[in-house]
C-alpha positions, 0 to 999 in steps of 0.5 A: 500500500502506498502513501498519498502524495498529500501526506508526504512531508518534503522535509521528512529526512531533514527534521530532528530525530530522537533515535540515533543509528549505531554509527551515530551513537558511536560518533557521539561517544567518541566525541565525549571520549566514552568509547575506544576502538575495540569496545563492543558495538552491542549494548552501547550506553545511552547518548543524549541527543538534543536539538539545539537552537544556539543561533537564534539565541545569539541573534537575539542577544546581539539585538538586545546589546545593540539598543542602550535601553535594553542594556539599562533595563534587564528583561523580567524573568518568566516563570 
């Protein structure tokens, strides 16, 4: 059975995935220095994989620093 074209997403492969493949998990573990060559590939430890939005925060911070009124009066914290 096939999927109707109206239900297919154009960016289905580019969106954030919660599950990493074994190779991706090994790469993350190597970056964190938690996996060495020769370690077994079965039973790998869990790896935190979060989608980051650092670029948006950086742009917002630059915009706030540019205006002197924003620098003089800090924004109230949201709860």
